[in-house]
GUMARTOR-860223 format. One line per field, with one value per residue (C-alpha): residue number from 1; residue in one letter; y, z, x. Coordinates in steps of 0.02 Angstrom, whole numbers, plus 50000, padded with zeros to 5 digits. Example, Ala and Ser with C-alpha at 12.3 -4.5 7.8 and 13.67 -1.06 7.14 Angstrom:
<nodes>
num c(1;2)
residuo c(A;S)
yy c(49775;49947)
zz c(50390;50357)
xx c(50615;50684)
</nodes>
This chain:
<nodes>
num c(1;2;3;4;5;6;7;8;9;10;11;12;13;14;15;16;17;18;19;20;21;22;23;24;25;26;27;28;29;30;31;32;33;34;35;36;37;38;39;40;41;42;43;44;45;46;47;48;49;50;51;52;53;54;55;56;57;58;59;60;61;62;63;64;65;66;67;68;69;70;71;72;73;74;75;76;77;78;79;80;81;82;83;84;85;86;87;88;89;90;91;92;93;94;95;96;97;98;99;100;101;102;103;104;105;106;107;108;109;110;111;112;113;114;115;116;117;118;119;120;121;122;123;124;125;126;127;128;129;130;131;132;133;134;135;136;137;138;139;140;141;142;143;144;145;146;147;148;149;150;151;152;153;154;155;156;157;158;159;160;161;162;163;164;165;166;167;168;169;170;171;172;173;174;175;176;177;178;179;180;181;182;183;184;185;186;187;188;189;190;191;192;193;194;195;196;197;198;199;200;201;202;203;204;205;206;207;208;209;210;211;212;213;214;215;216;217;218;219;220;221;222;223;224;225;226;227;228;229;230;231;232;233;234;235;236;237;238;239;240;241;242;243;244;245;246;247;248;249;250;251;252;253;254;255;256;257;258;259;260;261;262;263;264;265;266;267;268;269;270;271;272;273;274;275;276;277;278;279;280;281;282;283;284;285;286;287;288;289;290;291;292;293;294;295;296;297;298;299;300;301;302;303;304;305;306;307;308;309;310;311;312;313;314;315;316;317;318;319;320;321;322;323;324;325;326;327;328;329;330;331;332;333;334;335;336;337;338;339;340;341;342;343;344;345;346;347;348;349;350;351;352;353;354;355;356;357;358;359;360;361)
residuo c(M;R;L;S;R;R;E;F;V;K;T;G;A;T;V;A;A;A;G;V;L;G;G;A;T;Q;P;G;V;S;I;V;V;D;P;N;E;A;I;A;G;A;A;P;V;V;W;A;A;K;E;L;E;Q;T;L;A;A;A;G;L;T;V;H;R;L;E;Q;V;S;R;A;S;A;D;H;I;C;I;V;V;A;G;S;T;A;A;V;A;R;E;M;L;K;A;S;G;V;T;L;A;A;V;P;E;A;L;A;L;V;P;G;K;V;G;G;R;P;V;I;L;A;C;G;H;D;A;R;G;L;V;Y;A;L;L;D;L;A;D;R;V;Q;N;A;V;D;P;P;A;A;F;D;I;H;K;A;S;A;E;Q;P;A;N;A;V;R;S;A;M;R;L;F;S;S;D;V;E;D;K;P;W;Y;K;D;R;E;M;W;P;Q;Y;L;T;M;L;A;A;Q;R;F;N;R;F;H;L;A;L;G;L;G;Y;D;F;L;R;Q;V;T;D;S;Y;F;L;F;A;Y;P;F;L;L;S;V;P;G;Y;N;V;H;V;P;Q;L;P;D;T;E;R;D;R;N;L;E;M;L;R;F;I;S;E;Q;T;V;A;R;G;M;Q;F;Q;L;G;I;W;M;H;G;Y;E;W;L;D;S;P;S;P;N;Y;T;I;S;G;L;T;R;E;N;H;G;A;Y;C;R;D;A;V;R;K;L;L;Q;A;C;P;A;I;G;G;I;T;L;R;T;A;R;A;A;W;R;K;A;A;T;N;S;G;R;R;S;S;T;A;S;P;L;A;A;G;K;L;K;S;I;C;T;P;R;A;W;T;R;T)
yy c(52376;52234;52075;51940;51762;51718;51871;51832;51652;51706;51843;51727;51592;51717;51785;51611;51556;51711;51678;51498;51534;51693;51635;51462;51451;51290;51230;51234;51079;51060;50927;50884;50802;50780;50810;50712;50554;50435;50368;50531;50622;50504;50587;50492;50535;50718;50707;50622;50752;50888;50797;50794;50978;51025;50919;51007;51178;51135;51088;51261;51216;51315;51206;51229;51123;51104;51003;50988;50950;51083;51218;51171;51286;51216;51231;51143;50965;50892;50754;50675;50594;50464;50297;50154;50163;50346;50372;50460;50318;50183;50270;50299;50123;50050;50160;50112;49926;49908;49814;49871;49721;49733;49699;49811;49936;49910;50066;50128;50273;50300;50430;50476;50611;50689;50807;50804;50863;50756;50704;50579;50474;50428;50291;50172;50028;50098;50247;50167;50120;50299;50362;50253;50318;50499;50465;50376;50536;50638;50520;50539;50728;50722;50613;50694;50808;50896;50892;50914;50764;50657;50663;50595;50433;50351;50182;50142;50032;49943;49869;49765;49702;49529;49529;49592;49656;49754;49811;49908;49898;50023;49960;50062;49976;50111;50265;50353;50296;50296;50436;50571;50495;50443;50624;50705;50784;50843;50671;50570;50652;50636;50457;50399;50486;50390;50226;50267;50317;50148;50066;50000;49983;49953;50032;49934;50025;49892;49919;49797;49693;49736;49589;49407;49375;49498;49471;49595;49733;49904;50007;49974;50124;50058;49880;49857;49993;50036;50140;50237;50294;50311;50299;50168;50211;50085;50036;50122;50060;50182;50207;50295;50367;50439;50609;50611;50751;50642;50496;50608;50672;50492;50458;50617;50565;50392;50476;50591;50450;50339;50481;50531;50349;50334;50503;50426;50278;50154;50049;50085;49928;49940;49799;49765;49632;49616;49596;49548;49682;49612;49638;49487;49493;49676;49783;49946;49969;50148;50122;50003;49959;49987;49929;49766;49594;49424;49451;49613;49591;49516;49635;49784;49735;49713;49884;49966;49903;49964;50137;50144;50107;50237;50368;50326;50275;50278;50119;49989;49835;49776;49635;49551;49430;49366;49214;49140;49139;49326;49360;49252;49406;49520;49429;49441;49572;49515;49336;49357;49387;49565;49626;49809;49813;49689;49748;49567;49564;49731;49641;49753;49621;49556;49493;49560;49490;49528;49620;49523;49607;49708;49648;49751;49708)
zz c(48123;47998;48033;47913;47954;48007;48121;48196;48238;48310;48417;48479;48528;48624;48719;48759;48823;48930;49003;49047;49120;49207;49276;49336;49497;49535;49715;49826;49892;50067;50092;50276;50336;50516;50508;50669;50597;50553;50386;50323;50367;50271;50133;49986;50052;50065;49883;49829;49920;49829;49665;49701;49748;49584;49485;49567;49536;49353;49339;49401;49579;49730;49853;50039;50146;50324;50480;50546;50462;50571;50482;50308;50226;50226;50036;50003;49949;50096;50077;50235;50214;50345;50382;50429;50613;50633;50737;50597;50477;50599;50631;50447;50395;50533;50485;50301;50337;50233;50302;50247;50241;50353;50208;50126;49999;50041;50015;50033;49972;50090;50080;50249;50379;50509;50634;50532;50369;50213;50180;50075;50166;50069;50174;50166;50272;50243;50158;49986;49999;50045;49898;49783;49859;49829;49652;49618;49662;49554;49409;49428;49419;49267;49170;49223;49105;49261;49390;49546;49490;49513;49699;49683;49768;49838;49889;49993;49911;49976;49872;49898;49779;49703;49675;49797;49661;49509;49418;49260;49182;49071;48979;48932;48786;48661;48678;48538;48581;48771;48831;48794;48903;49040;49060;49039;49206;49143;49083;49240;49363;49239;49192;49372;49422;49283;49351;49529;49469;49383;49547;49499;49659;49585;49446;49376;49281;49186;49132;49031;48960;48778;48746;48798;48741;48733;48549;48407;48532;48454;48576;48753;48853;49027;48970;49119;49220;49370;49286;49191;49360;49482;49521;49654;49769;49760;49579;49419;49328;49204;49030;48926;48805;48944;49022;49212;49207;49108;49226;49374;49287;49258;49445;49484;49364;49444;49614;49546;49464;49618;49734;49621;49620;49809;49830;49743;49861;49740;49760;49646;49582;49488;49368;49338;49205;49142;49237;49091;49046;48894;48723;48613;48423;48435;48326;48344;48510;48558;48741;48825;49005;49069;49230;49265;49274;49329;49492;49543;49456;49601;49732;49619;49591;49779;49819;49672;49731;49907;49847;49728;49869;49977;49839;49798;49961;49877;49783;49864;49779;49649;49526;49472;49334;49353;49378;49553;49571;49538;49681;49814;49858;49842;49985;50099;50166;50168;50168;50316;50319;50364;50407;50383;50236;50121;50008;50000;50189;50179;50089;49935;49805;49744;49591;49507;49470;49336;49374;49373;49435;49567;49665;49724;49864)
xx c(49026;49017;49117;49167;49115;49293;49304;49132;49179;49347;49268;49130;49252;49358;49208;49145;49315;49330;49158;49199;49370;49318;49150;49199;49298;49388;49373;49527;49612;49684;49817;49829;49990;50044;50234;50258;50181;50324;50261;50184;50345;50460;50560;50480;50306;50354;50410;50247;50141;50236;50206;50018;50022;50108;49984;49838;49913;49944;49760;49712;49664;49721;49817;49845;49962;49897;49935;49756;49590;49504;49604;49543;49415;49240;49227;49394;49419;49515;49645;49716;49887;49931;50011;49896;49945;49895;49738;49642;49683;49629;49464;49424;49473;49363;49216;49233;49240;49399;49549;49721;49838;49991;50109;50240;50173;49988;49883;49706;49599;49453;49313;49241;49224;49337;49257;49097;49175;49204;49383;49479;49609;49766;49841;49989;50052;50227;50306;50308;50124;50081;50184;50079;49917;49969;50030;49865;49772;49891;49860;49671;49688;49803;49682;49518;49421;49356;49499;49389;49287;49442;49404;49228;49279;49123;49191;49345;49476;49631;49770;49927;50063;50056;50243;50374;50492;50433;50588;50626;50799;50888;51041;51194;51281;51329;51438;51341;51165;51166;51279;51148;51012;51134;51190;51018;50975;50806;50753;50791;50669;50525;50571;50588;50426;50338;50407;50354;50179;50163;50217;50385;50484;50656;50757;50904;51041;51138;51319;51425;51282;51315;51434;51421;51600;51743;51782;51764;51734;51712;51607;51670;51609;51559;51597;51713;51629;51737;51875;51740;51674;51818;52002;52041;52189;52331;52295;52347;52193;52120;52048;52182;52054;51942;51981;51978;51848;51728;51757;51714;51558;51504;51515;51420;51281;51272;51255;51120;51020;51028;50977;50831;50773;50777;50691;50539;50533;50612;50768;50914;50999;51164;51206;51391;51370;51548;51711;51822;51949;52043;51963;52009;52020;51972;52086;51989;51897;51858;51909;52031;52077;52254;52336;52245;52325;52265;52357;52271;52103;52005;52073;52043;51860;51836;51907;51818;51648;51684;51732;51583;51461;51544;51534;51352;51266;51094;51139;51027;51097;51222;51192;51353;51396;51574;51683;51678;51867;51880;51761;51839;51941;51791;51703;51856;51972;52155;52095;51975;51787;51742;51568;51617;51737;51652;51510;51454;51430;51340;51198;51199;51241;51073;50980;50824;50651;50523;50361;50198;50042;49953;49801;49654;49531)
</nodes>
């Protein structure tokens, strides 16, 4: 049979590819996690271990989840996942001569042996540190030409943050531009995973930051955020142009985003950057606020924040920008300090910092 040059090249490439893919067997990977170990069993660490497992599977490696190193196949790459206080972690850190700092988010990757077999220890001082160690391994696999070579770690390393808060902010300021990403359930998990992999420990969703002054307002979606999210009992405060079903979906999305953030070991910070509710010199705004007066404004904000935190318990903090007088009532309950009813007393009203750097030892 005679083949043209094009057919010969195409056939040769197909045969070569089949030989490479069919003849080469990728080694398996055993991920060893003691479910009774407090740090390794934390929910964000369980998520990060699953993320590493999926990354390995996508790279064509067979993955086994085990509870003991002794059960791992001799020909498998073995990754031990543990908090720094676990016995296996203490022994391997001591043998390597590396000290893991007793500070939040510190992590270590340590090659060594357990029971005479080679292993790699992914270790964290706390759950977030261990999440970073696992995502570091996943990142090595994703960016390796030869995935198994990503585990050729010959020297132990320990790291700790140089800045306690490393925050990324996403601003909602436009009905047209921002509603699509706010409501995109497929985007959020990928976006938040990217932030966690780059070791951001806080995500700030900012609402109401589009205007410094409430004049010439045209696009006011989420500008005064509370009635776009919930109905507060005892107040007839609402957005006439917003269907109740859309308001409820907004709250459900906020709950989803905050829960997805916390699942990755990060803090979710909500920014309520505007508490004004009257649009001045604004003949054609797309949304308006009804039912608020100067008399009920402060009390409404207090009760709205309380209900919002109850509806979205994954919110770790709220950043506020508002007049002091409007929040005198927000810090009190019927004129008296309350450690249970006040979101201020609950310690969730905080500010944000900018990220600086990460240090390695």
